[in-house]
Structure formats: C-alpha cells, structure tokens
TIMARTI-256460 format. One record per residue (C-alpha): x, y, z; residue number from 1. Coordinates in steps of 0.5 Angstrom, whole numbers, plus 500, padded with zeros to 3 digits. Example, Ala and Ser with C-alpha at 12.3 -4.5 7.8 and 13.67 -1.06 7.14 Angstrom:
BEGIN
525,491,516,1
527,498,514,2
// end
This chain:
BEGIN
268,525,697,1
274,521,699,2
277,522,692,3
275,530,693,4
279,529,699,5
285,526,696,6
285,529,690,7
291,532,687,8
290,539,689,9
287,538,695,10
293,533,698,11
298,540,695,12
294,544,699,13
296,541,705,14
303,541,704,15
303,533,702,16
307,529,698,17
305,523,695,18
312,520,695,19
311,522,703,20
310,526,707,21
312,533,710,22
313,535,716,23
316,542,716,24
309,545,717,25
308,541,724,26
306,545,730,27
304,540,735,28
303,533,735,29
295,534,734,30
298,536,727,31
302,530,726,32
296,526,727,33
292,530,722,34
297,527,717,35
298,520,719,36
290,520,718,37
290,522,711,38
297,518,711,39
292,512,713,40
286,515,708,41
291,516,702,42
293,508,703,43
286,506,705,44
283,509,698,45
289,506,694,46
286,499,696,47
279,501,696,48
279,503,689,49
282,498,686,50
278,493,691,51
272,497,687,52
275,496,680,53
273,489,677,54
279,485,676,55
282,482,670,56
288,478,672,57
291,473,677,58
298,472,679,59
298,465,679,60
306,463,679,61
312,467,681,62
320,467,682,63
325,472,683,64
324,479,683,65
317,481,680,66
313,488,681,67
307,492,679,68
304,499,678,69
296,500,680,70
293,504,673,71
292,510,677,72
299,510,681,73
307,511,677,74
310,507,683,75
313,500,681,76
312,496,689,77
313,488,690,78
308,482,687,79
306,477,691,80
302,470,689,81
295,471,688,82
295,479,688,83
289,481,682,84
290,487,677,85
285,491,674,86
285,494,666,87
290,499,666,88
295,495,671,89
302,493,669,90
307,488,671,91
314,487,669,92
320,482,671,93
327,484,672,94
333,480,671,95
332,474,676,96
325,474,676,97
319,470,672,98
311,471,672,99
305,467,671,100
298,470,670,101
291,468,668,102
287,472,665,103
279,474,666,104
278,470,660,105
282,464,661,106
287,466,657,107
294,464,660,108
301,467,660,109
308,467,663,110
313,472,663,111
321,471,661,112
326,475,666,113
326,482,664,114
318,483,661,115
314,488,662,116
307,488,660,117
300,492,660,118
293,490,661,119
289,494,657,120
283,491,656,121
281,484,659,122
275,482,657,123
271,475,658,124
266,476,652,125
269,481,647,126
276,482,644,127
282,483,649,128
288,488,649,129
295,487,652,130
301,492,651,131
308,488,651,132
312,493,652,133
319,489,653,134
322,481,653,135
317,475,652,136
310,472,654,137
308,466,653,138
301,465,652,139
295,459,653,140
289,461,649,141
283,456,650,142
277,462,649,143
274,463,642,144
274,471,643,145
280,474,640,146
285,477,644,147
290,482,641,148
298,483,644,149
301,490,642,150
309,491,641,151
313,496,640,152
313,493,633,153
308,489,630,154
301,486,633,155
299,479,634,156
291,477,634,157
289,470,636,158
283,465,637,159
284,460,642,160
292,458,641,161
298,458,644,162
305,462,641,163
311,466,644,164
313,474,643,165
319,476,644,166
321,483,643,167
330,483,643,168
335,486,638,169
329,492,636,170
325,486,633,171
319,482,635,172
319,475,633,173
312,471,634,174
312,464,635,175
307,459,634,176
306,453,638,177
299,451,636,178
293,454,633,179
293,461,628,180
296,468,629,181
296,473,624,182
302,478,626,183
302,485,623,184
303,492,622,185
302,498,619,186
308,495,614,187
303,488,612,188
300,482,615,189
302,475,615,190
298,469,618,191
302,464,622,192
300,457,624,193
302,451,628,194
311,451,628,195
311,457,624,196
314,464,626,197
314,470,624,198
319,477,625,199
318,484,624,200
322,490,625,201
321,497,626,202
316,500,619,203
318,493,616,204
313,488,613,205
313,481,617,206
316,475,614,207
317,468,616,208
322,466,619,209
325,458,619,210
324,455,626,211
328,448,627,212
324,447,634,213
319,451,634,214
318,449,643,215
326,452,643,216
322,459,644,217
319,456,650,218
326,453,654,219
327,459,658,220
319,457,661,221
322,450,663,222
321,448,670,223
329,444,672,224
328,439,678,225
333,442,683,226
339,438,686,227
343,437,693,228
347,443,694,229
352,438,696,230
359,440,694,231
362,436,689,232
367,434,683,233
361,430,679,234
355,435,681,235
356,441,675,236
355,434,671,237
349,432,675,238
347,439,674,239
348,438,666,240
344,431,667,241
337,435,669,242
338,440,665,243
339,434,658,244
333,431,661,245
328,437,661,246
331,439,654,247
328,431,652,248
335,430,650,249
336,424,654,250
342,420,651,251
346,426,652,252
343,426,659,253
345,419,660,254
352,420,658,255
353,425,663,256
350,422,669,257
354,417,667,258
361,422,667,259
357,424,674,260
357,418,677,261
364,416,675,262
367,422,676,263
365,421,683,264
362,415,686,265
359,418,692,266
355,424,690,267
349,424,692,268
347,428,687,269
349,424,681,270
345,419,684,271
339,423,684,272
341,426,676,273
340,419,674,274
334,417,678,275
331,422,673,276
335,418,667,277
332,412,669,278
325,415,670,279
325,419,664,280
327,412,660,281
321,408,664,282
325,404,668,283
322,405,675,284
325,400,678,285
332,402,677,286
330,410,678,287
328,407,685,288
335,404,687,289
338,410,684,290
334,414,689,291
335,410,694,292
342,410,694,293
342,418,693,294
338,417,699,295
342,413,703,296
350,418,701,297
346,424,704,298
341,422,710,299
340,428,713,300
338,431,706,301
332,434,705,302
331,433,698,303
335,426,696,304
328,424,701,305
323,427,698,306
327,423,692,307
326,417,693,308
318,418,696,309
317,421,690,310
320,414,686,311
317,410,692,312
310,412,690,313
311,412,682,314
313,404,684,315
305,404,688,316
308,404,695,317
305,410,698,318
305,408,705,319
313,408,704,320
313,414,700,321
309,417,706,322
313,415,711,323
319,418,707,324
316,425,705,325
315,426,712,326
322,425,714,327
323,430,708,328
318,435,712,329
322,434,718,330
328,436,716,331
326,441,711,332
318,444,712,333
320,449,707,334
321,443,701,335
315,443,695,336
317,437,693,337
316,433,700,338
308,435,701,339
308,435,693,340
308,427,694,341
304,427,701,342
298,431,697,343
299,425,691,344
299,419,696,345
294,422,699,346
289,423,693,347
291,415,692,348
288,415,698,349
283,418,697,350
283,423,703,351
282,429,699,352
282,434,704,353
288,431,706,354
291,432,699,355
289,440,698,356
293,442,704,357
299,439,702,358
298,442,695,359
296,448,697,360
302,448,701,361
307,445,695,362
304,452,691,363
306,456,697,364
314,454,698,365
314,453,690,366
309,457,685,367
313,455,679,368
314,447,681,369
308,444,675,370
307,438,679,371
303,441,686,372
299,445,681,373
298,437,677,374
295,434,683,375
291,440,685,376
288,439,678,377
286,432,680,378
283,433,685,379
279,438,684,380
277,434,677,381
275,429,683,382
271,433,687,383
267,434,681,384
269,441,679,385
272,439,672,386
273,447,670,387
277,448,676,388
281,442,675,389
283,444,669,390
284,450,671,391
291,447,675,392
293,444,670,393
293,448,665,394
298,452,669,395
302,447,671,396
303,446,663,397
305,453,663,398
310,451,669,399
313,446,664,400
311,448,657,401
316,442,655,402
313,437,659,403
309,431,655,404
306,428,662,405
303,435,662,406
300,436,655,407
298,429,655,408
294,431,662,409
292,437,658,410
289,433,652,411
285,428,657,412
282,435,661,413
280,437,654,414
276,431,652,415
273,431,659,416
270,438,656,417
268,434,650,418
274,439,647,419
276,433,641,420
280,438,637,421
284,442,643,422
285,435,646,423
288,433,639,424
292,438,639,425
295,437,646,426
297,429,645,427
300,432,639,428
304,435,642,429
306,431,647,430
308,426,643,431
313,430,639,432
315,432,646,433
317,425,648,434
317,420,642,435
318,414,647,436
312,415,651,437
306,411,649,438
302,415,655,439
299,420,649,440
299,414,643,441
294,411,650,442
290,416,650,443
290,419,643,444
285,411,643,445
280,413,646,446
280,420,643,447
280,417,636,448
275,413,637,449
270,417,640,450
271,420,634,451
268,415,630,452
274,413,628,453
277,407,631,454
282,405,625,455
286,411,628,456
284,409,634,457
287,402,633,458
294,404,630,459
296,409,635,460
294,403,640,461
298,399,636,462
304,405,637,463
303,405,644,464
303,397,645,465
310,398,642,466
313,403,645,467
310,400,652,468
315,394,651,469
309,391,646,470
305,389,651,471
299,392,652,472
297,400,655,473
292,401,660,474
295,407,664,475
300,413,664,476
307,411,665,477
308,417,669,478
304,413,675,479
303,418,680,480
296,417,680,481
293,411,679,482
289,414,672,483
284,409,674,484
279,413,670,485
283,412,664,486
284,404,665,487
276,404,666,488
275,405,659,489
272,400,654,490
279,400,650,491
277,394,647,492
271,397,643,493
276,399,639,494
277,392,637,495
270,390,635,496
268,397,632,497
272,394,627,498
269,387,628,499
278,385,629,500
275,381,636,501
280,375,635,502
286,379,634,503
285,383,641,504
286,376,645,505
293,376,644,506
293,383,646,507
290,382,653,508
294,376,654,509
300,379,653,510
297,383,659,511
295,379,663,512
302,376,662,513
305,380,664,514
302,383,670,515
296,378,672,516
293,384,678,517
291,389,671,518
284,390,673,519
284,394,666,520
286,387,663,521
281,383,665,522
276,389,663,523
279,387,656,524
278,380,656,525
271,381,659,526
268,386,652,527
272,381,648,528
271,374,650,529
263,377,651,530
264,377,643,531
265,369,643,532
260,364,643,533
260,360,651,534
264,365,653,535
258,367,658,536
262,364,664,537
269,368,663,538
266,374,661,539
263,374,669,540
270,371,672,541
273,376,668,542
269,382,672,543
268,379,678,544
276,379,679,545
277,386,675,546
271,388,680,547
275,386,686,548
282,388,683,549
280,395,681,550
281,401,685,551
275,406,687,552
271,408,681,553
265,410,680,554
263,405,673,555
264,398,675,556
257,394,673,557
256,392,666,558
251,393,661,559
247,386,661,560
245,388,653,561
251,388,651,562
251,380,650,563
244,382,645,564
247,378,640,565
243,383,635,566
248,386,632,567
256,386,631,568
261,392,632,569
259,400,632,570
251,397,634,571
253,393,639,572
252,395,646,573
259,397,649,574
261,396,656,575
264,403,660,576
265,405,652,577
263,413,655,578
266,413,661,579
271,419,662,580
278,420,663,581
277,422,670,582
274,420,676,583
269,425,679,584
265,426,685,585
258,425,683,586
253,421,680,587
253,419,672,588
247,414,667,589
246,410,662,590
241,408,659,591
240,404,653,592
235,401,650,593
233,397,643,594
226,394,640,595
225,389,634,596
219,386,631,597
215,379,635,598
214,385,640,599
222,385,642,600
224,390,646,601
228,392,653,602
232,397,656,603
238,397,661,604
239,402,666,605
246,404,670,606
245,409,675,607
252,410,679,608
255,415,685,609
262,415,687,610
264,419,693,611
271,420,697,612
271,413,699,613
265,409,696,614
261,409,690,615
255,406,689,616
252,402,682,617
244,401,681,618
243,396,675,619
236,395,672,620
235,390,667,621
230,388,662,622
228,384,657,623
222,380,652,624
221,377,646,625
216,373,642,626
221,369,639,627
219,368,631,628
217,361,633,629
211,361,637,630
215,356,643,631
221,361,643,632
218,367,648,633
222,370,653,634
221,375,659,635
227,376,664,636
228,382,669,637
235,383,673,638
236,388,678,639
243,389,680,640
246,393,687,641
254,394,687,642
258,398,693,643
265,399,694,644
267,402,700,645
275,404,702,646
276,402,709,647
283,404,709,648
289,406,703,649
290,399,703,650
284,395,704,651
278,395,700,652
271,391,702,653
264,390,696,654
258,389,697,655
253,385,691,656
246,383,691,657
242,382,685,658
236,378,683,659
234,375,676,660
227,373,674,661
226,370,667,662
220,366,664,663
221,363,657,664
219,358,652,665
223,353,647,666
230,357,646,667
234,351,643,668
234,351,635,669
235,345,632,670
236,342,625,671
231,338,626,672
226,343,630,673
220,339,628,674
223,333,631,675
227,335,637,676
224,341,640,677
219,342,644,678
213,346,643,679
209,345,650,680
216,347,655,681
215,352,659,682
221,354,664,683
220,359,671,684
226,361,674,685
228,366,680,686
235,368,683,687
238,371,689,688
246,372,690,689
250,375,694,690
257,377,695,691
261,379,699,692
269,382,696,693
274,384,700,694
283,386,697,695
288,389,701,696
294,390,699,697
300,387,703,698
305,390,699,699
306,394,693,700
308,387,689,701
303,383,693,702
295,383,694,703
290,378,696,704
284,378,693,705
278,374,697,706
270,373,695,707
264,370,698,708
258,368,695,709
251,365,697,710
246,364,691,711
239,361,691,712
236,358,685,713
229,355,684,714
225,353,677,715
219,350,674,716
219,347,668,717
214,344,664,718
215,339,658,719
212,333,655,720
207,332,660,721
213,332,666,722
213,337,670,723
220,339,674,724
222,343,680,725
229,345,682,726
231,349,689,727
238,350,689,728
243,353,694,729
250,355,693,730
255,358,697,731
262,359,696,732
268,362,698,733
275,363,694,734
281,367,696,735
287,368,692,736
294,371,693,737
298,375,686,738
305,376,687,739
310,378,682,740
318,379,683,741
324,379,679,742
319,379,672,743
315,373,675,744
308,373,678,745
305,368,681,746
297,366,682,747
296,362,688,748
289,360,690,749
282,356,692,750
276,356,693,751
270,351,697,752
263,350,693,753
257,347,698,754
251,346,694,755
244,343,696,756
239,342,691,757
232,338,691,758
228,336,685,759
222,333,683,760
220,330,677,761
213,330,676,762
211,325,669,763
204,325,671,764
199,320,675,765
200,314,673,766
209,316,672,767
213,315,679,768
215,322,681,769
222,322,683,770
225,326,688,771
233,327,689,772
237,330,694,773
243,332,693,774
249,335,697,775
255,337,694,776
261,339,696,777
267,341,691,778
274,344,693,779
279,347,688,780
287,350,690,781
291,352,685,782
297,355,682,783
298,359,676,784
306,362,674,785
308,367,669,786
315,368,668,787
319,370,662,788
324,365,659,789
327,370,654,790
325,377,653,791
320,374,647,792
318,368,650,793
313,368,657,794
312,361,660,795
305,360,663,796
306,353,668,797
302,351,674,798
296,346,675,799
289,345,680,800
288,340,685,801
280,338,685,802
276,334,690,803
269,333,690,804
264,329,694,805
257,328,692,806
251,325,696,807
245,323,693,808
238,320,695,809
233,319,690,810
226,318,692,811
220,314,688,812
213,315,689,813
209,310,685,814
203,311,682,815
200,306,687,816
203,309,693,817
209,306,695,818
214,310,696,819
222,307,694,820
228,309,699,821
233,308,693,822
240,306,696,823
245,313,696,824
250,314,691,825
256,318,693,826
262,321,689,827
269,321,692,828
273,324,686,829
279,328,686,830
285,330,680,831
290,334,678,832
290,338,673,833
296,340,669,834
297,348,666,835
302,349,661,836
302,356,656,837
307,358,651,838
307,365,648,839
313,367,644,840
314,374,640,841
318,370,634,842
318,376,631,843
315,383,633,844
310,382,629,845
309,375,629,846
306,371,637,847
306,364,637,848
301,361,642,849
300,355,645,850
297,351,652,851
295,344,654,852
291,343,660,853
286,340,664,854
280,341,668,855
276,338,673,856
268,337,675,857
266,345,676,858
259,349,677,859
258,353,671,860
253,356,675,861
259,360,679,862
265,365,676,863
271,365,680,864
277,367,681,865
282,362,678,866
285,365,670,867
280,364,665,868
285,362,659,869
292,359,658,870
296,363,654,871
290,366,651,872
286,360,650,873
279,361,654,874
279,354,659,875
272,356,662,876
266,354,657,877
258,354,657,878
259,348,654,879
253,343,651,880
253,339,658,881
257,342,663,882
254,343,668,883
256,334,669,884
263,335,665,885
267,331,671,886
274,331,667,887
277,335,661,888
283,335,656,889
285,342,652,890
291,343,647,891
292,349,642,892
296,352,638,893
296,359,635,894
299,364,631,895
297,372,629,896
301,376,625,897
301,384,623,898
303,385,616,899
303,392,616,900
298,398,620,901
293,396,615,902
293,388,614,903
293,383,621,904
292,375,620,905
291,370,625,906
290,362,626,907
288,357,631,908
286,349,632,909
285,347,638,910
282,339,641,911
278,338,647,912
277,331,650,913
272,330,656,914
267,325,660,915
261,328,662,916
255,324,667,917
249,324,667,918
244,321,672,919
237,318,671,920
231,313,674,921
230,307,670,922
223,305,671,923
224,298,670,924
230,296,674,925
228,302,680,926
234,304,681,927
238,311,679,928
243,310,674,929
249,313,672,930
252,314,665,931
259,317,664,932
260,318,656,933
266,322,652,934
266,327,647,935
270,329,644,936
271,337,639,937
275,339,634,938
275,347,632,939
280,351,629,940
279,359,627,941
282,363,622,942
282,371,621,943
284,376,617,944
283,384,618,945
284,390,612,946
284,396,614,947
286,400,607,948
284,407,610,949
282,411,616,950
274,410,612,951
274,404,611,952
276,396,613,953
273,389,611,954
273,382,616,955
274,375,614,956
273,369,619,957
273,362,618,958
270,358,624,959
270,350,623,960
268,346,628,961
268,338,628,962
263,336,634,963
261,327,637,964
258,325,642,965
257,317,644,966
249,314,644,967
248,315,651,968
249,322,652,969
244,327,654,970
238,328,649,971
238,330,643,972
245,327,642,973
249,328,637,974
252,323,634,975
257,327,630,976
256,334,627,977
260,339,622,978
260,346,621,979
264,352,617,980
262,359,618,981
265,365,614,982
263,372,617,983
266,377,611,984
264,385,612,985
265,391,611,986
264,398,615,987
264,405,613,988
264,411,616,989
262,417,614,990
264,424,617,991
265,423,624,992
257,421,626,993
255,414,622,994
257,408,621,995
254,403,616,996
256,396,616,997
254,390,612,998
255,382,615,999
255,377,609,1000
256,370,614,1001
255,363,610,1002
254,357,614,1003
255,350,612,1004
253,344,616,1005
252,337,616,1006
250,332,622,1007
247,326,624,1008
243,326,631,1009
240,320,635,1010
232,320,636,1011
229,317,641,1012
228,311,638,1013
236,310,637,1014
235,311,630,1015
240,315,626,1016
237,322,623,1017
242,326,617,1018
242,332,614,1019
246,338,611,1020
245,345,609,1021
248,351,606,1022
246,358,606,1023
248,366,607,1024
245,370,612,1025
246,378,611,1026
245,383,616,1027
246,391,616,1028
245,396,620,1029
247,404,621,1030
249,407,627,1031
250,415,629,1032
254,418,633,1033
250,424,637,1034
254,429,639,1035
260,430,645,1036
259,423,646,1037
252,423,649,1038
250,416,646,1039
249,413,639,1040
242,410,635,1041
243,405,631,1042
238,402,626,1043
238,396,624,1044
237,388,619,1045
238,381,621,1046
237,377,616,1047
236,382,611,1048
233,377,605,1049
229,373,610,1050
231,366,608,1051
230,360,611,1052
235,355,613,1053
236,349,618,1054
242,349,623,1055
243,346,630,1056
245,352,634,1057
250,347,638,1058
254,353,641,1059
248,357,644,1060
243,351,645,1061
243,347,652,1062
240,341,655,1063
238,345,661,1064
235,351,658,1065
238,355,663,1066
235,362,664,1067
242,365,663,1068
240,363,656,1069
236,369,654,1070
241,373,651,1071
243,370,644,1072
236,368,642,1073
237,373,636,1074
244,370,633,1075
241,367,627,1076
234,368,625,1077
229,365,621,1078
225,370,618,1079
227,377,616,1080
228,382,623,1081
228,390,624,1082
230,393,630,1083
232,399,633,1084
238,401,639,1085
239,407,642,1086
245,408,648,1087
245,415,653,1088
250,418,657,1089
249,423,663,1090
// end
C-alpha cells in the first residue's frame, strides 16, 4: 500500500515533485502538514525499501568526496562509513576521494579517485557481477565462486585472485598481482597470471603488455604516514623521504631524510622522517632516538608525540608508550595514530575491551589507516573469531597493498585457516615487496614445514637468519604485537625432521647469546636437547626458563612421549609442532599415542584453555611395556596441571602441580648382561611437585624471574635380596635478573636448596639394617655476561660460587638387636666455578665455538634457571653417577660450516674431568666409609648433512666416546669403554603427506669391566642396526600417523648403553628403553590436534 501511495502517478497527481514539494496549491496550514507528512513517508520509504533489500556490500573505508546512488533513484548522495549497498546500487569517488568496500562474498575492492562502480549482482554462492564505469579498482577476492567485472572495453573473470582494473585513454588495463584472470571482449580473450597485464581498446582483442613492477598498479592505494604540519625548509624533503619509504625505495629515502636534516637540523618533520627510515631498516633504537628528537623539537604537536609512542611500543616499553599516546590524545583527541598506539598497548597488556575501543575510535577518525585495522584483526583473532580477524587484516592490506608486513600477517592468517596456497602467495609477495625483511621468510619456513617440505623450510629459515644479521628469527620484526604464538611454534622441528640436530645447536646458541631472555630460543634449545643423550635435565631447565619468560600463551606443556626413543626424525613426537601462529582464546587439545610389541603402549593428552588474562593446561601421560627382556618391564603415569596469570601488564604468576608414579624392573643395558644385570630388581617410586613462578618487568631491558618448588620423592627398591627404601624432600628457591645494555646481556641469579632424606637398606634378617638420615643445604650464586668483542665475535664470561653443607647420620641395627649410632659426617664445601665461552663467525657461513667451565656439586633431580650451556656446550648432564658429582671441569671446541644451501658440516671435541663421591657401610669396621674417585671422559662428534633436492636429505654423523673409571667407583665399574657410533640416514618425501625414513647405525665398542670379585672382564663387539618408518601427515595439520620398525634384521649384539644407564635406576629413566632393542620391534604412533 505504501508503495502505491508513493508511486510517481500518485505523487504527480498531488503536485509533489520528487526533488521537492511544490507549495503553490497550499491553502492553509493543514494542507502544508499533509504535504510534510507525505514527504516524511517518502524519505522513510526510501530507507524502508533499502532495508528490505539484501545487502551485498559495505563501505569499510573512505577519504575525500565519496557518493552513493541507490538502485531506484537518480540522485547521488554523500556516502558514510559503514554504509550498506544493495544490488543495483552505485558508488563513485570524486577527484579527491577513495573508497574501500567489502562484498557479501568476502571480496574486497578499493576505488581510486574519479571512479564509479555499480553492484549489479553479488552472491555468496553463485558468480557475481560488477560494472566498472570509469576509473580504477583494486580487487582482492579469496572466494571460490567466480567474480566478473564489466567495463566498456573488456570484461574480467576471476576466481580467487588479486588484480587491478583501470579505465583510461579509451582502453581498459588489467594487472594481475596474484592468481588468474581471463580478460575478454567480443574480439577475443587472453589468460593473465600473476605479474602479467593485459590491455583492450574498443572492438580490439585484449593483448599482453609488459610491466616491470606489477605493484606499481596499486601505487595510488598506498598509505603515506602523516608528518607534522610545521612550516620549514626541510618539510618538502621529509615528505619525499616518506613517499620513498612507502614505495620501497629505501636508499632514496635515506638520502632524502639526510638532506632534510642537513637543510634544517631543528626540523621535527625531518627527524620524524628519519625515524621512519630507521624503522624500515629495522634499526629500532635509532628510530627511537630520532622520534624522541622530533617530539622534543615539537612538544605541543600531537603527531610527534604519537610517533614517539609508536616507536616506544616497538621497543617493548608499553607503559611509556601508553603515557606518551595519552599525552598525544590530550593535545589532539582526533588523532588516529595516538588511539592506534593505545590499542596496541592494551592488546599487549591483554586489556581486550580497551584495545577494541581504541582501535574502533582510530578507524572512525581515519578509516584509511591500515594499522588500526591490523590491530583490530589481531584482537578479534585473540578473542577466538578467526574469520572476523582475517577480514580486518585483509582490509588493512587493501589500504596499504605494498606493505610487506601486512602481507606477512595475511599469510599467517591464511595459514591459520589452513589455506596453504593463499598463505604461500602472500608470503611470496611480502618477500618481493621488502627483500630485506626476514619476517616473511620465517613464517614461510613454518608453512613449508607444515606442508612436508622441511628442506625448503630450512632454506627459508636460513634466509631469515641471514637477513636478521645471522641471528635466529623467532618473531616479526615490526614488534607492534608480541607475536607470541608464532614464537611458540616448534621451529626446532625443522631440524629434527631432517635429522640435522647437531647443526641446530649453533643456531640456538647464537639466539641465546643475542637475547638470553628470548623464551622462544629456550624452547628451541629444549627441543634440540631432547634429541641428544644425557640431556633430560637440560631439557627440563630450558623449559623452566622458557615458561617463566614466556608471555601469556595457550600451549605450554611439553608432550612427554616426545622423549620416547622409538624413532627419530619425522616419527618423533614434537613439542608445539601443530601450534597456531596466532594466540586465540578458547580450548585446544593434543593427543599422542603409540603401541608396539612386548605389550608396549602409551598415550599423552594435553588439554589447554586460553582466557583473557590466564591460561590453563592439563596433561596426562601413561607408558608401559613388558620390555624385550623378562627383567626390563615398566609402568609409568604422570599428571600435570599448569596455570599462568597476568596479574598486571608487567607481572605474571605461574602455578604448576605434577605427580609421577613409576614401577619398573631392571632397565639398564650392559655389555655382559648375564653378569651385571639384576634379575630380581624392582622399583616403585612416586614423586609429587609443587612449583610457583613469577616474572616481573622492571623496564624493557630488565626483568626478574623467580621460582619456588617443593617436591617429595619416595621409592622402594628390591635387589639382591635387599630392600632399599627412600624418602626425600626438596625445597628450592631461585631468583634471576636479566639485563641488557648497549648490545651486552647479563644474567645474575642464585638459588638455595634444602634437602632432607631418610633411607633404609635392609639386606635380610642376618645382615645389619642401615638407616641413614641426610640433611643438606646447597646454595649457588652465578653471573653470566654476553658481549660482542667485535661484530662477528661474541664472548661469554661468568662464574658461579657454590656452597654445600651436609650432615649425614647413619644408624645401624645389627641382627642381634644392637643399635649402633655411628658418628655424624659433616661436609662443608665451597667452590668458585669460572665460565668462559667464545663464538666467532670466521665467515658468514663458518662459526668457531670454544668453552671452558667448571661446575660444583649439584642435585640432578632439580631443574634450574642457570644457563644450561656455555657457547653451545652443554653443562648440565645426566651422567652415570651424577647424583654424587662434587666437581667437574669441561673443555670444548667446535666448528660449524655451511658449504652451500644443500651441504652442511661440523665437528666438536670435548674433554671432561669429574670427581664423584660414594658412601657405604663397612661391616668389618662397623662404620660408614666415604670414597672419592675421579673419572675422565673424552668425546667427539662430527656431522655431514646433505639435501640435494626438496625430496631427499641424507645425514651422516660420528659420535666417539672414551670413558674410564677407577676401581673405587660405584658398581658396575667401567674401567675403560671406547665407543664409536656412526648413524647414516636417508629420508624421502612423497607429495605432501608421506615420509619414508631409513637409518643404519654402526656401533663399535670395546670395554674393560670390574667384576665384584675385583677381577677384570673385557669385551668387544661391532654391529649394524637398521631402523625405518613411514609417516603420513593428516590433511589440514590435524596430525600424523607413523608405522615403523626398530632393529629390522633382528640383530643380536653386546653393548654397554652407558649414556642411558644409571646406577640409581631413577624413575626418570624409562623413556629411553627402546633406543636399542635386542630384537625386531614393530610400532605404530599417532598425533591428533584439535
């Protein structure tokens, strides 16, 4: 009825013109009121009719003069941000206007000045049609449905691509930046691929045209940061410098900025332009100095203050950035950049609501600025809305299409959506747009690895390291957001998939020298150490440091099955292998499982939840096996709960609870098994641990971390008709200060450990019962400094001071009932332990490392915050009798060399000296006897890694160890043991899902052992063991499946597995049960992630 009233005939009959009301027949006020009512109905009907139609487009950005025309009208009206459009509506920009639109099918487009477009037909599930009447439009379409663009001279048909159409000089030009476009008219058609362009005139067939720089087609769409409007001679040069930066002409920009400063050394605009040049060259400290100078020269200018706030945020000084941004908003409440910085500050502080308000206000003030769109996208992803976040980041990219950082973030987003091809294309574009930025290469290495392309992933990571001044890359270099999730990915997994672990040690070392507070580098070293023998405590210590240094993230706990030696390379369980590249609120789940012969099976389940200011992780681990001998069975369970809370932006608290239970038989593997094994051995152990941690930022370059832990350990061991019961308690407190200044880094810390133990040794009714009570207190103060002697030489110098006090009270119950209270034994030891290390890049591809250090008495059941390595040489070993090591000295020399992108070699030599202590009861003397003994160990390693192509890689390693103990050492005594180990492996990747791996390892060992009767027994054996597996990667990174075999040819051998044996048969030992097997073992494994 309303439409009938408002029909043209009806309005004409009432003498109403649609452009206004003709008042000539108005006789009185009543008639005027009637006409005004009809006018109201007319206007209301336009909006009502518009509201009834299906919206096909939304205006997301505009600048200058932008107008719209509804489909049933002939009048152009001023457009407003967030306006909606229906099919048949039109949009145009005038000579000073631009506009960006998002279509209902997720296509983005931006109109240049003097452009006009009609939304003819836009559908989500069927082909869409747009009419470009004049001007130019930049399109980004990621939908699988086709989109057709009509112009007066040529039509363009696309299906998920990015391109530019421009109508000028009586012709239409189409430039394709990514994807595929068909340009056609009545005269013919051409196919255009990425970096190609075509042109068509009236009635002329489209033809290819040459283009040197395809991205010049969107030069009109670039975003140019504003400079302060302060008149001066240098202003013009400063603006030219900004233009050159945006157009990726950095050399020109640097020259122009210098000219501007030479022209007027008091120009705030010149210093501000120079800060942008510094940022483009990744010299953030210099950018801070120059932006500070600009702010000092123009303290009442809001823009200079906002720029200073932005750079302060890049340095990590969130508090100062927020204060400066608030000062800028007080000077000019309508400055978009200031609100953008406030948004990123709030996002970093996990004040999500405040971040959303700030970004929305920044967009409302300047809808053409890309950074607030990026921030809003990151916020939405953080809140768990990946699609909405991706749309905002796409909009940011549309507003500044030549920005390499935004392209990298788009690639990250598509990676999250498991659209690998799109992610790869965006990262490739980022590399072209800024060849000096390592960010895209780093993200690309993660993407390539997820696509079963680790060789290419390694090359991408090596390129990122090269561009990052030969340092490891763990995050974006823009530094506006924390990039936490990307830093938490398993970049070490690339090396372990290839079997290049020894090479990776050098990369992790360099990263920790450059930044000891980098939680990603500590996590990297934990993953690499997990592949090396005797590194359990190093793994746990690196993980502890990583946890305390990390920001709020959702994936913290490490799958314990990752230590299981059933397989190496792709078949190993990985820590954070399937992690997302963005932090997203909500739950996640990781499930690992395996099964093998001898009733062997296990599972590892980790459930995590990330909230606004907290994260929680729960883990369950089970592992059991009957073993390949009757005596080496095991049954182990672990429960872990971890919670992290951001109390303030600068203060984080952690709470971790864990409980371990393990029952096992005799797990050691000896050269003479029948002689040294203990068939009747059994152990039942339980451990409970509570840990409280804290991290507090004192300033951007200074932070404190602390850790308090209490654990209780009980054990019951049966052997040789004896029963040994133990009841231990540990209380540990540790604090560490990390500080960086002028390129140098310092670590100062200390810990105190109180230990109480009661042990009972019962050898039967005819033997004395020994009860020993021990009270120990140890303290350790340490300092490490890392500083560059020259650009290519980094020196590590430090030391620790250890103090140890112990009181041992033995009580002997004799068979006749007599109780002997033996004299207390007191120990009071103190020792200074120097630490020296050197890392020297002889050439960009050659690194020489040296270390010499000493360690005092320590508890190997306890992880620590003290650095685990000096110049890449591990100083925390789980050694044969390491619980009682009271002094050790180690020396090491290593060289790593990259011959080419395909070939890598390296070698290291090490020498270790140690003094150990043992306490036993002498039944003849009826007293305890303490014995100190010295051992020596020489070991060397060498590797050759070769990747001839993307499908195949080869590994050759050589491990050598020469070890000896004196006769007084803890049994079984190894008087001498010389071992050669030569693994040779090949991996082949088929398509993107299958990995085939075969490894043959040659062992050559000879040793001399001391029997209980003090006679010697010598033995020698050499043999080959062959292992293989097939791994299938599930689609969309949902996990993987593995089928493999150990000891394929069922080879028998004699071997002393000294690196995994322990004289205490600790409950931590079981994960290495199947590193070597006496028989063929078939196994299957799986990993699922949700």
